[in-house]
C-alpha positions as CSV (number, residue, x, y, z in Angstrom):
1,M,-13.6,14.1,20.6
2,T,-16.0,12.6,23.1
3,S,-14.3,11.7,26.4
4,K,-16.6,8.8,27.0
5,A,-15.1,7.1,23.8
6,V,-11.5,7.8,24.7
7,D,-12.1,6.6,28.1
8,Y,-13.5,3.2,26.4
9,V,-10.6,2.5,24.5
10,Q,-8.2,3.3,27.3
11,A,-10.1,1.0,29.3
12,H,-10.4,-2.0,26.9
13,R,-6.8,-1.2,25.3
14,E,-5.7,-4.9,26.5
15,A,-8.7,-6.5,24.9
16,M,-8.2,-4.7,21.7
17,L,-4.9,-5.7,21.2
18,N,-5.5,-9.4,22.0
19,E,-8.2,-9.1,19.3
20,L,-5.9,-7.4,17.0
21,N,-3.3,-10.5,17.7
22,E,-6.3,-13.0,16.8
23,F,-6.7,-11.0,13.3
24,L,-2.9,-10.9,12.8
25,K,-2.6,-14.6,13.3
26,I,-5.0,-15.4,10.1
27,K,-2.4,-16.2,7.2
28,S,-4.6,-14.1,4.7
29,I,-1.8,-14.1,1.9
30,S,-4.0,-13.0,-1.2
31,S,-1.6,-13.5,-3.8
32,L,-1.0,-17.5,-2.6
33,S,-3.6,-20.0,-3.7
34,E,-2.9,-22.0,-0.8
35,H,-3.9,-19.5,1.5
36,K,-7.6,-18.8,-0.2
37,Q,-9.2,-20.4,2.9
38,D,-7.5,-18.2,5.1
39,V,-8.5,-15.2,3.2
40,A,-11.8,-16.2,3.6
41,E,-11.3,-16.8,7.5
42,A,-10.2,-13.2,8.0
43,A,-13.3,-11.8,6.0
44,S,-15.4,-14.2,8.4
45,W,-13.6,-13.0,11.5
46,L,-14.1,-9.1,10.3
47,E,-17.8,-9.6,9.9
48,G,-17.5,-10.7,13.4
49,Q,-16.0,-7.7,14.4
50,L,-17.9,-5.4,12.7
51,L,-21.2,-6.8,14.3
52,H,-19.6,-6.8,17.8
53,A,-18.8,-3.1,17.4
54,G,-22.7,-2.3,16.7
55,L,-23.0,-1.8,12.9
56,E,-26.7,-2.7,11.9
57,K,-25.9,-4.4,8.5
58,V,-22.6,-6.5,7.7
59,E,-22.1,-8.7,4.6
60,I,-19.5,-10.7,3.0
61,I,-19.7,-10.2,-0.6
62,P,-17.9,-12.6,-3.0
63,T,-16.0,-11.4,-6.0
64,A,-14.2,-13.5,-8.7
65,K,-11.4,-14.3,-6.3
66,H,-11.7,-12.9,-2.6
67,P,-14.5,-11.3,-0.8
68,V,-15.4,-7.8,0.1
69,V,-16.5,-7.1,3.6
70,Y,-19.2,-4.5,3.8
71,G,-20.8,-2.9,7.0
72,E,-22.9,0.1,7.9
73,W,-24.4,2.1,10.3
74,L,-26.9,4.6,9.2
75,K,-29.4,5.6,12.0
76,A,-28.1,9.4,12.2
77,G,-30.2,10.0,9.3
78,N,-30.3,11.7,6.1
79,D,-29.1,15.2,7.4
80,A,-26.2,13.8,9.0
81,K,-22.7,13.3,7.3
82,T,-21.9,9.9,6.0
83,I,-18.2,8.7,6.3
84,L,-17.1,6.1,4.3
85,V,-14.0,4.1,5.6
86,Y,-11.7,1.7,3.1
87,G,-9.4,-0.7,4.4
88,H,-7.9,-4.3,3.2
89,Y,-7.5,-7.5,5.4
90,D,-5.1,-8.9,2.9
91,V,-1.2,-9.3,3.5
92,Q,1.9,-9.8,1.6
93,P,4.0,-13.1,1.3
94,V,6.4,-13.4,4.4
95,D,9.3,-14.7,2.1
96,P,12.3,-14.6,3.3
97,V,11.0,-16.3,6.3
98,H,14.6,-16.9,7.7
99,L,14.9,-13.0,8.1
100,W,11.9,-12.6,10.7
101,E,13.2,-12.4,14.1
102,T,9.6,-14.0,15.4
103,D,6.8,-15.9,13.3
104,P,5.5,-13.6,11.0
105,F,1.8,-15.0,12.2
106,E,2.5,-15.1,15.8
107,P,2.3,-11.5,17.0
108,T,5.1,-10.3,19.4
109,I,5.5,-7.3,21.2
110,R,9.0,-6.0,21.6
111,E,9.9,-2.3,22.7
112,N,6.4,-1.1,22.5
113,K,6.0,-2.4,18.8
114,L,3.8,-5.1,17.7
115,Y,5.5,-7.6,15.1
116,A,3.6,-9.6,12.5
117,R,2.7,-9.5,8.9
118,G,0.1,-6.9,8.3
119,A,0.4,-5.1,11.8
120,S,0.9,-1.9,9.8
121,D,-0.2,-2.8,6.3
122,D,-2.9,-2.7,6.8
123,K,-4.8,-5.0,9.7
124,G,-3.8,-3.0,12.4
125,Q,-4.8,0.6,10.8
126,T,-8.2,-0.8,9.5
127,F,-8.9,-2.5,13.0
128,M,-8.5,1.0,14.7
129,H,-11.4,2.3,12.8
130,I,-13.7,-0.5,13.7
131,K,-12.4,-0.1,17.7
132,A,-13.4,3.6,17.3
133,V,-16.6,2.9,16.1
134,E,-17.3,0.1,18.9
135,A,-15.9,2.7,21.4
136,M,-18.7,5.2,20.2
137,L,-21.4,3.0,20.1
138,K,-20.8,1.2,23.5
139,S,-20.1,4.8,25.4
140,E,-22.6,6.8,23.9
141,G,-25.3,4.6,22.2
142,A,-25.1,6.3,18.9
143,L,-23.0,8.4,16.3
144,P,-23.4,11.5,15.4
145,F,-22.8,10.5,11.8
146,N,-23.6,7.6,9.4
147,I,-20.7,5.1,8.6
148,K,-19.9,2.6,6.1
149,F,-16.9,0.3,5.9
150,L,-15.6,-1.5,2.4
151,I,-12.6,-3.8,3.5
152,E,-11.2,-6.2,0.6
153,G,-9.1,-9.0,0.6
154,E,-7.1,-8.1,-2.7
155,E,-5.2,-4.9,-2.4
156,E,-1.9,-6.4,-2.3
157,I,-2.5,-8.2,-5.7
158,G,-3.7,-4.9,-7.3
159,S,-7.3,-5.1,-6.2
160,P,-8.5,-6.8,-9.6
161,N,-12.1,-7.0,-8.9
162,L,-12.6,-3.9,-7.0
163,D,-13.0,-1.5,-9.6
164,A,-16.2,-3.2,-11.1
165,F,-17.5,-3.7,-7.5
166,V,-17.1,0.2,-6.8
167,E,-18.8,0.8,-10.2
168,K,-21.8,-1.3,-9.5
169,E,-22.0,-0.5,-6.0
170,K,-22.0,3.5,-6.4
171,E,-25.2,3.9,-4.8
172,R,-24.4,1.5,-1.7
173,L,-21.1,3.3,-1.2
174,A,-22.4,6.9,-1.4
175,A,-20.8,9.0,1.2
176,D,-19.6,12.6,2.0
177,V,-16.1,11.7,2.5
178,L,-13.8,8.6,2.0
179,V,-11.4,7.9,4.7
180,I,-8.3,5.4,4.3
181,S,-5.5,4.7,6.8
182,D,-3.0,2.8,5.0
183,T,-0.3,5.4,4.5
184,P,2.6,6.5,6.8
185,M,3.3,9.4,8.9
186,L,6.3,11.4,8.0
187,E,8.5,10.2,10.9
188,A,7.7,9.5,14.6
189,G,5.6,11.9,16.4
190,R,5.0,14.1,13.1
191,P,1.7,13.0,11.6
192,A,1.0,13.3,7.9
193,I,-2.2,13.6,5.6
194,C,-1.3,12.0,2.3
195,T,-2.5,13.9,-0.7
196,G,-1.1,11.6,-3.4
197,L,-0.2,8.3,-4.4
198,R,1.8,6.6,-7.0
199,G,0.4,4.4,-9.7
200,L,1.8,0.9,-10.5
201,A,2.6,-1.0,-13.4
202,A,4.1,-4.5,-13.1
203,M,5.6,-7.2,-15.7
204,E,7.5,-10.4,-15.9
205,L,9.8,-11.0,-18.7
206,T,11.6,-14.2,-19.6
207,V,14.6,-14.9,-21.8
208,R,15.0,-18.0,-23.7
209,G,18.0,-19.4,-25.5
210,A,19.1,-23.0,-26.2
211,K,16.6,-25.5,-26.0
212,G,17.9,-26.6,-22.7
213,D,20.5,-26.1,-20.1
214,L,24.1,-26.9,-21.6
215,H,27.5,-27.6,-20.5
216,S,29.1,-24.5,-19.9
217,G,32.6,-26.2,-20.9
218,L,31.4,-27.6,-24.2
219,Y,29.5,-24.8,-25.3
220,G,30.5,-21.5,-23.1
221,G,31.7,-18.8,-25.4
222,A,29.7,-19.7,-28.2
223,V,26.1,-20.2,-27.5
224,P,23.9,-17.5,-26.1
225,N,23.4,-17.5,-22.3
226,S,20.0,-16.4,-21.1
227,L,21.3,-14.7,-18.0
228,H,24.1,-12.7,-19.8
229,A,21.3,-11.6,-22.2
230,L,19.0,-10.7,-19.4
231,V,21.4,-8.5,-17.6
232,E,22.5,-6.8,-20.8
233,L,18.7,-6.1,-21.5
234,L,18.0,-4.9,-17.9
235,A,20.9,-2.6,-17.8
236,S,19.4,-0.9,-20.8
237,F,16.6,0.4,-18.6
238,R,19.0,3.1,-17.0
239,N,21.2,5.5,-17.8
240,E,24.2,6.6,-15.9
241,A,22.4,9.6,-14.4
242,G,19.8,7.5,-12.8
243,E,17.0,8.3,-15.3
244,I,14.9,6.0,-17.0
245,A,15.9,5.0,-20.5
246,I,12.5,4.0,-22.0
247,S,11.5,5.9,-24.7
248,G,8.5,8.4,-23.8
249,F,8.7,6.9,-20.2
250,Y,8.4,10.7,-18.8
251,D,5.9,12.2,-21.3
252,G,2.8,13.9,-19.9
253,I,4.0,14.1,-16.2
254,E,1.8,16.7,-14.4
255,A,4.0,19.6,-12.9
256,L,3.3,20.1,-9.0
257,A,1.6,23.4,-8.2
258,D,3.5,26.3,-6.6
259,E,2.0,25.6,-3.1
260,E,2.9,22.0,-3.1
261,K,6.4,22.8,-4.4
262,E,6.9,25.1,-1.5
263,S,5.4,22.6,1.1
264,L,7.6,19.9,-0.1
265,A,10.7,22.0,-0.1
266,A,9.7,23.0,3.4
267,L,9.9,19.6,4.6
268,G,13.6,19.1,3.7
269,S,15.3,16.7,1.4
270,G,14.7,13.4,3.9
271,D,18.1,12.2,2.8
272,D,19.6,11.5,6.1
273,S,16.4,9.9,7.7
274,M,16.4,7.7,4.7
275,K,19.7,6.4,4.9
276,S,19.3,6.1,8.8
277,E,15.8,4.0,8.2
278,T,17.5,1.7,5.4
279,G,20.8,1.2,6.8
280,V,22.4,2.3,3.5
281,S,25.5,4.5,3.3
282,A,24.5,6.2,0.1
283,L,21.3,7.0,-1.8
284,V,20.9,6.7,-5.4
285,G,18.2,7.6,-8.1
286,E,17.5,10.1,-10.6
287,E,19.8,13.3,-10.7
288,G,18.7,16.7,-9.4
289,Y,16.0,15.2,-7.1
290,T,15.9,14.7,-3.2
291,S,14.8,11.4,-1.9
292,R,11.5,12.6,-1.1
293,E,11.1,14.0,-4.6
294,R,12.4,10.6,-6.1
295,T,9.8,8.3,-3.8
296,W,6.8,10.9,-3.8
297,I,6.9,12.7,-7.0
298,R,8.8,11.1,-9.7
299,P,8.3,7.4,-11.6
300,T,10.5,4.5,-10.9
301,L,11.4,1.2,-12.7
302,E,12.6,-1.2,-10.2
303,L,13.8,-4.9,-10.5
304,N,11.9,-6.9,-7.7
305,G,13.3,-10.3,-8.7
306,V,16.0,-11.9,-10.9
307,F,16.5,-15.5,-11.3
308,G,17.7,-18.4,-13.5
309,G,20.1,-21.2,-13.8
310,F,21.4,-23.4,-10.8
311,Q,20.1,-22.4,-7.4
312,G,21.2,-25.1,-5.2
313,E,24.0,-25.6,-3.1
314,G,27.6,-25.6,-4.5
315,V,28.4,-25.3,-8.1
316,K,26.8,-26.7,-11.6
317,T,28.4,-25.4,-14.5
318,V,25.9,-24.9,-16.9
319,I,24.6,-22.3,-19.6
320,P,21.1,-21.5,-18.4
321,A,18.6,-21.6,-21.2
322,E,16.0,-19.4,-19.4
323,A,16.1,-16.6,-17.1
324,T,13.3,-14.3,-15.7
325,A,13.0,-10.8,-14.0
326,K,10.1,-9.3,-12.4
327,I,9.9,-5.4,-12.7
328,S,7.5,-2.7,-11.4
329,C,6.9,0.9,-12.0
330,R,5.5,3.3,-9.5
331,L,3.8,6.1,-11.5
332,V,2.9,9.9,-11.2
333,P,-0.1,11.7,-12.2
334,G,0.0,12.1,-15.9
335,Q,1.3,8.6,-16.7
336,D,-1.0,5.6,-17.5
337,P,0.1,2.0,-16.6
338,D,-0.9,0.3,-19.8
339,D,1.1,3.2,-21.8
340,I,4.1,2.5,-19.7
341,L,3.9,-1.2,-20.0
342,N,3.7,-0.8,-23.9
343,K,6.6,1.6,-23.9
344,I,8.7,-1.0,-22.1
345,E,7.7,-4.0,-24.3
346,K,8.6,-1.6,-27.2
347,H,11.8,-1.1,-25.6
348,I,12.5,-4.9,-25.0
349,N,11.8,-5.6,-28.6
350,A,14.4,-2.8,-29.6
351,H,17.1,-4.3,-27.2
352,T,16.6,-8.2,-27.1
353,P,20.3,-9.3,-27.5
354,K,20.9,-11.6,-30.5
355,G,20.4,-15.5,-30.0
356,V,17.6,-15.1,-27.5
357,T,13.7,-14.6,-27.5
358,V,11.9,-12.5,-24.8
359,T,8.3,-13.1,-23.5
360,T,6.2,-10.8,-21.4
361,H,3.5,-11.2,-18.9
362,R,1.7,-8.5,-17.4
363,H,0.8,-8.3,-13.5
364,D,-0.9,-5.5,-11.4
365,T,-1.6,-2.0,-12.6
366,G,-3.0,1.0,-10.8
367,K,-3.5,4.5,-12.0
368,P,-1.8,7.4,-9.6
369,F,-3.7,9.8,-7.8
370,A,-3.4,13.3,-6.4
371,A,-5.9,15.0,-4.1
372,P,-6.9,18.7,-4.1
373,V,-6.8,19.3,-0.3
374,T,-9.2,22.6,-0.3
375,D,-12.2,20.4,1.1
376,P,-13.1,21.2,4.7
377,A,-12.5,17.6,5.6
378,F,-8.7,17.9,5.4
379,A,-8.8,20.7,7.8
380,A,-10.7,18.6,10.1
381,A,-8.2,15.9,9.9
382,A,-5.4,18.4,10.5
383,R,-7.2,19.7,13.5
384,A,-7.6,16.0,15.0
385,Y,-4.1,15.3,14.5
386,E,-2.8,18.4,16.1
387,K,-5.3,18.0,18.9
388,V,-3.7,14.5,19.8
389,Y,-0.1,14.9,18.5
390,K,0.3,18.4,19.6
391,T,2.1,19.3,16.6
392,E,1.7,20.7,13.1
393,V,0.3,18.3,10.4
394,A,2.4,17.7,7.4
395,Y,1.1,17.2,4.0
396,T,2.9,14.5,2.0
397,R,2.6,12.3,-1.2
398,M,3.3,8.4,-0.6
399,G,5.4,6.4,-2.9
400,G,3.4,3.3,-2.5
401,S,0.1,2.7,-4.3
402,I,-3.3,1.8,-3.6
403,P,-4.8,1.0,-6.6
404,V,-8.6,1.6,-6.0
405,V,-8.2,5.1,-4.7
406,E,-8.3,6.3,-8.5
407,T,-11.5,4.4,-8.7
408,F,-12.9,6.0,-5.9
409,D,-12.1,9.5,-7.1
410,A,-13.7,8.8,-10.3
411,Q,-16.7,6.8,-9.2
412,L,-17.5,8.3,-6.1
413,H,-16.7,12.0,-6.5
414,V,-15.9,12.5,-2.7
415,P,-13.1,14.0,-1.0
416,I,-10.7,11.3,-0.1
417,V,-8.7,11.9,3.2
418,L,-5.6,9.5,3.5
419,M,-4.7,9.7,7.2
420,G,-2.5,7.0,8.3
421,F,-0.7,6.2,11.4
422,G,2.1,3.7,10.1
423,L,5.8,4.9,10.2
424,P,8.2,4.6,7.0
425,S,10.5,2.2,9.2
426,E,8.0,-0.3,9.9
427,N,9.0,-2.8,7.2
428,F,5.6,-3.5,5.3
429,H,6.1,-5.7,2.6
430,A,9.3,-6.9,4.3
431,P,10.6,-9.2,7.1
432,N,9.9,-8.0,10.5
433,E,6.8,-5.9,9.6
434,H,5.6,-3.9,13.2
435,F,3.3,-1.1,14.4
436,H,4.5,1.2,17.0
437,L,1.7,0.8,19.6
438,E,2.2,4.5,20.5
439,N,0.3,5.2,17.2
440,F,-2.1,2.7,17.9
441,D,-3.0,4.5,21.2
442,K,-3.1,8.1,19.6
443,G,-4.3,7.0,16.1
444,L,-7.6,5.6,18.1
445,E,-8.1,9.0,19.5
446,T,-7.2,10.9,16.5
447,I,-10.0,8.9,14.5
448,L,-12.4,9.7,17.3
449,A,-11.4,13.5,17.0
450,F,-11.7,13.4,13.5
451,W,-14.9,11.9,13.3
452,Q,-16.3,14.6,15.9
453,E,-14.6,17.5,13.8
454,Y,-16.1,16.2,10.5
455,S,-19.5,15.5,11.8
456,Q,-19.8,19.4,13.2
457,L,-18.8,20.8,9.8
458,S,-21.9,22.5,8.1
């Protein structure tokens, strides 16, 4: 880690936070069409930041929906290491807005935490890598490695156009290592290198009964109620042991290696910290597993939204003709998202209550990923964390998904180091998302330390 670069980030901390605030004010919600121009604005903002940092070539590359931002600095030469950094500049919607303590797009610092949508996922963490490059180029004039940036605007909608981009641009994206900061640490003060991500399979199902809403007094008790039918169908997805009751759902799941089992067990159950983080009095889920195992190495099926019938103030006594549920599954190595969705649809067909019909619409999918940690890049990342945080790094998996990571693995064939600086309690995807500024500061130094460690590997 160069002392000049560290001095630079410390001297320019306030200016960097002001720039991050500018980034966070842009409403780059990729899933909502009314924010398409905001997403484009965020891409343009990133282009300017990469150029300001000193990259020699920067492009905004259109896709079928939202653009990719690419930048590179390759002056270290062919004998030097090449680092590829991936991140995303799109964010989740902010609903329900009334639960935010401050405007989600007006960044606010409270108790050394920066509150805004995207502060932790993933604008803040991606921004840190840009600033680390800036610090080295402005203070040293050059880098001891080559670097490339690939920052997309569709991660929060499953990266539908990035797989094709990566496959087409394999030569442009060629590198010795891929670094991603979009994962959480184990806990405050305890850094973690993530070695696995769960995959994703999402679906919407709609139950339809009568040709229109009916008077509950005239027809109640005789005509199928779509909400009742939906609840009955959704209840069939699980059994009393917390297991997913979809036939074949668990088929093919890959067993953990003994070394990873021991490493996971050494971290403890995580039950108490999860209850504290979430504010619940008890944990639920598949029997026989700890909360860390349930969220890292076991698959799930969750209800993300259920609606139908009258939603307004007061009472309207109707039998709803239609009811809808949105569901998502997190998948583990050995499971395929399309296969899982096929099995769910088969289950729905077999369990549809009489008198109603069910239609399905598939949404995001992403394959699970697990990384071998034998490559020297992982040891370099561990040394960097330990230099800055002064504690042993943990090797973890993450319950969430980064859909394109498995594509990177299949297409680029390079080690993928997931070194994040968020905390599990930072409310990404939820109201009051925030980023601990302690990890902004230490994260910048850790990135610099990792780059120095990695560039010196033989």
